[in-house]
C-alpha positions in Angstrom: -8.8 30.9 -6.4 -11.4 29.0 -8.3 -9.2 26.9 -10.6 -7.0 25.0 -8.1 -6.1 21.4 -9.0 -4.3 20.4 -5.8 -5.4 21.4 -2.3 -3.5 20.5 0.9 -5.3 21.4 4.1 -3.7 21.2 7.6 -6.7 21.5 9.9 -5.7 23.0 13.2 -8.8 25.1 13.7 -11.9 24.7 15.8 -15.4 24.9 14.3 -16.0 28.4 15.7 -12.9 29.9 14.2 -13.8 32.4 11.4 -11.2 30.8 9.2 -13.3 27.7 9.0 -16.1 29.4 7.1 -13.6 30.8 4.6 -12.2 27.4 3.9 -15.7 25.9 3.3 -16.6 28.8 1.0 -13.3 28.2 -0.9 -14.1 24.5 -1.4 -17.6 25.3 -2.6 -16.2 27.3 -5.5 -13.8 24.7 -6.8 -14.6 23.1 -10.2 -11.3 21.5 -11.3 -9.9 20.1 -8.1 -8.1 16.8 -8.8 -6.1 16.1 -5.6 -7.0 16.8 -1.9 -4.8 16.0 1.1 -6.5 16.5 4.5 -4.4 16.6 7.7 -6.8 16.6 10.6 -4.5 16.8 13.6 -6.6 17.8 16.6 -9.3 19.7 14.7 -13.0 19.0 15.2 -13.5 20.8 11.9 -12.5 17.8 9.7 -16.1 16.4 9.3 -17.4 19.8 8.0 -14.6 19.9 5.4 -15.2 16.4 4.4 -18.9 16.8 4.2 -18.5 19.8 2.0 -16.2 17.9 -0.4 -18.4 14.8 -0.5 -21.6 16.9 -1.3 -20.1 18.7 -4.2 -21.4 17.4 -7.5 -18.6 19.1 -9.4 -15.9 17.4 -7.3 -17.5 14.0 -7.7 -16.3 14.1 -11.3 -13.0 16.0 -11.0 -11.3 14.5 -7.9 -9.0 11.6 -8.7 -6.8 11.6 -5.5 -7.8 11.8 -1.9 -5.5 11.5 1.2 -6.6 11.5 4.8 -4.1 11.9 7.7 -5.3 11.4 11.3 -8.9 11.9 10.4 -11.8 10.6 12.5 -14.8 9.8 10.3 -18.5 9.4 11.1 -20.3 6.2 10.0 -20.6 7.2 6.3 -17.0 7.4 5.2 -17.2 4.6 2.6 -20.5 5.8 1.2 -19.2 9.3 0.8 -16.0 8.1 -0.9 -18.1 6.0 -3.4 -19.4 9.3 -4.8 -16.1 10.1 -6.4 -16.4 7.9 -9.4 -13.1 8.9 -11.0 -11.1 8.3 -7.8 -7.8 6.7 -8.6 -5.6 7.2 -5.5 -6.8 6.7 -1.9 -4.5 7.0 1.1 -5.5 6.6 4.7 -3.0 7.4 7.5 -3.8 6.9 11.1 -7.5 7.4 10.6 -10.2 6.3 12.9 -13.7 4.9 12.4 -13.2 4.1 8.7 -16.4 2.1 8.5 -19.6 2.0 6.5 -22.3 -0.3 5.2 -21.3 -1.9 2.0 -24.9 -2.7 1.0 -25.6 1.1 0.9 -23.4 1.3 -2.2 -25.6 0.0 -5.0 -23.8 1.3 -8.1 -21.3 -1.2 -9.4 -19.3 1.6 -11.0 -18.0 3.0 -7.7 -14.3 2.5 -7.1 -13.8 0.8 -10.5 -11.1 3.3 -11.4 -9.2 3.0 -8.1 -5.6 2.2 -9.1 -3.7 3.0 -5.8 -4.7 2.0 -2.3 -2.3 2.9 0.6 -3.3 2.1 4.2 -1.1 3.1 7.1 -1.6 2.5 10.8 -5.3 2.0 10.9 -7.7 -0.9 11.5 -9.8 -1.8 8.4 -12.7 -4.1 8.5 -11.8 -7.1 6.3 -15.2 -6.9 4.6 -14.4 -3.3 3.5 -11.0 -4.2 2.3 -12.4 -7.1 0.3 -15.1 -4.8 -1.1 -12.5 -2.2 -2.3 -10.3 -4.9 -3.9 -13.3 -6.5 -5.6 -14.6 -3.2 -6.9 -11.3 -1.8 -8.1 -10.5 -5.2 -9.6 -8.0 -5.1 -12.5 -7.7 -1.3 -12.2 -5.7 -1.6 -9.0 -2.0 -1.4 -9.6 -0.7 -0.4 -6.2 -1.6 -1.9 -2.8 0.4 -0.9 0.3 -0.1 -1.6 4.0 2.4 0.4 6.1 2.8 -0.5 9.8 -0.4 -2.5 9.5 -1.0 -6.0 10.9 -3.3 -7.8 8.5 -4.4 -11.3 7.5 -1.8 -11.8 4.7 -3.3 -15.1 3.6 -6.8 -13.6 3.2 -5.3 -10.5 1.4 -3.4 -12.6 -1.1 -6.5 -14.6 -1.9 -8.4 -11.5 -2.7 -5.5 -10.0 -4.8 -5.1 -13.2 -6.8 -8.9 -13.4 -7.4 -9.6 -9.7 -8.2 -6.4 -7.7 -8.7 -4.2 -9.6 -11.0 -2.8 -6.4 -12.5 -1.0 -5.4 -9.4 2.4 -3.9 -10.0 3.4 -2.8 -6.5 2.7 -4.7 -3.3 3.8 -3.8 0.3 2.5 -5.7 3.4 3.4 -7.0 6.8 3.5 -10.8 7.1 3.9 -13.5 9.8 6.1 -16.5 9.5 3.2 -18.9 9.2 2.0 -17.0 6.1 5.2 -16.9 4.1 4.3 -19.6 1.6 1.4 -17.5 0.3 4.0 -15.4 -1.5 4.2 -18.2 -4.1 0.5 -17.9 -4.9 0.9 -14.1 -5.3 3.8 -14.4 -7.6 2.1 -17.0 -9.8 -1.2 -15.1 -10.2 0.0 -11.5 -10.2 2.4 -11.6 -13.1 2.8 -7.9 -13.5 4.4 -7.2 -10.2 7.5 -5.1 -10.4 7.9 -4.0 -6.7 7.4 -6.5 -3.9 8.1 -5.6 -0.2 7.2 -7.7 2.8 8.2 -7.0 6.4 7.8 -8.8 9.7 4.6 -7.8 11.4 6.7 -6.8 14.5 8.6 -4.2 12.5 7.4 -0.6 11.9 8.4 0.8 8.5 8.6 4.4 9.8 11.2 3.3 12.4 13.1 1.3 9.8 13.3 4.2 7.3 14.0 6.9 9.8 15.6 5.2 12.8 16.6 7.3 15.8 20.0 6.9 17.5 18.8 4.4 20.1 16.6 2.4 17.8 16.8 -1.3 18.2 14.6 -3.6 16.1 12.6 -6.2 17.9 13.7 -9.8 18.1 12.2 -11.5 15.0 11.2 -15.2 14.6 13.5 -17.0 12.2 12.5 -18.9 9.1 14.5 -21.5 7.2 14.1 -20.1 3.7 16.0 -22.4 1.4 12.9 -24.3 0.0 11.0 -21.1 -0.4 13.8 -19.4 -2.3 13.8 -22.3 -4.7 10.1 -21.9 -5.4 10.4 -18.1 -5.7 13.2 -18.4 -8.2 10.9 -20.6 -10.4 7.8 -18.4 -10.3 9.2 -14.8 -10.1 7.2 -12.5 -12.4 9.2 -11.3 -15.4 8.3 -7.7 -14.7 9.9 -7.8 -11.2 12.4 -5.0 -10.6 12.5 -4.8 -6.8 12.2 -7.4 -4.0 12.6 -6.3 -0.3 12.5 -8.9 2.4 12.6 -7.4 6.0 12.5 -10.6 8.0 14.8 -13.0 9.7 15.2 -15.5 6.9 18.0 -18.1 7.4 19.8 -18.1 4.1 23.0 -19.8 3.1 25.4 -18.6 0.3 24.2 -21.7 -1.7 20.6 -20.7 -1.3 21.3 -17.2 -2.6 23.4 -18.5 -5.5 20.7 -21.0 -6.5 18.0 -18.3 -6.4 20.3 -15.9 -8.4 21.0 -18.6 -11.0 17.3 -19.1 -11.6 16.9 -15.3 -12.0 19.8 -15.3 -14.5 18.0 -18.0 -16.5 15.0 -15.7 -16.9 17.0 -12.7 -18.2 16.3 -13.7 -21.8 12.6 -13.7 -21.0 12.7 -10.1 -19.8 13.6 -10.3 -16.1 15.8 -7.4 -15.1 16.0 -7.1 -11.4 17.4 -3.8 -10.0 17.0 -4.2 -6.2 17.3 -7.3 -4.1 17.3 -6.5 -0.4 17.4 -8.8 2.6 17.2 -7.0 6.0 17.3 -8.5 9.5 18.5 -11.9 8.2 20.9 -13.3 10.9 24.0 -14.7 9.4 23.6 -12.7 6.2 27.1 -11.4 5.6 29.4 -9.8 3.1 29.6 -13.0 1.0 25.8 -13.0 0.5 25.9 -9.3 -0.4 28.7 -9.9 -2.9 26.7 -12.5 -4.8 23.7 -10.2 -5.0 25.9 -7.2 -6.0 27.5 -9.1 -8.8 24.1 -10.2 -10.1 22.7 -6.7 -10.0 25.8 -5.1 -11.6 25.5 -7.5 -14.5 21.9 -6.4 -15.0 22.8 -2.8 -15.7 
């Protein structure tokens, strides 16, 4: 198998297992590999696999998508990733020790093609995040933080400075950072998917809740003034807005927001999803206003 384009490895082996050598040999023969997903689990074999991939001159050109799940890196992860100069998609899920010295990366072409960055349940040095956003710049279309507490204000400033072509944005947020949404909407005018969730929530629990699941108590936010602003600066490309927070919203607030969205229809706005979750007092009347608006957009 020398012409594989997608390789998914679930590493459950130890270094001394004979299978490990076969996997390394397999990787060394690949010339056209485009996508790799590595699931490390409890294996101590991950670094050998990753070093093999990162040292392959052929894969530096061909690989466009890399996903790591539960991997533990050594201190050179960022430098090794920078070698894949056609990398477009990078996902990190529950990884540890994702660090590196930015000054080691001298070529300004590294990460310039990165269009999707998805980070889940890991701690990322803010300097590294800023570096990735700055390097990917206007190539970056998708930026997602799942079950990740981050400095929303800082992230928005970087996005509006470097990544104004963003189309999809997912992030946790705290109540005192909510007004930064306005800046994001005004500067990233190509957004079509926007999802924020309270930093106390976990997306995995929300999307696949177990029988006894109870969401944590969320701090409330009086959202009437914010909705007025959002309605005035919403990007014309927007299709989906999801707010998973305890926003206090009256029927009148929703109606005013919807009326501003309706006024933008002639300019191309065509919303398909408008979701408010965990908003106390958000009842059937609110939902009916939203439903009527979305039905008229079909």
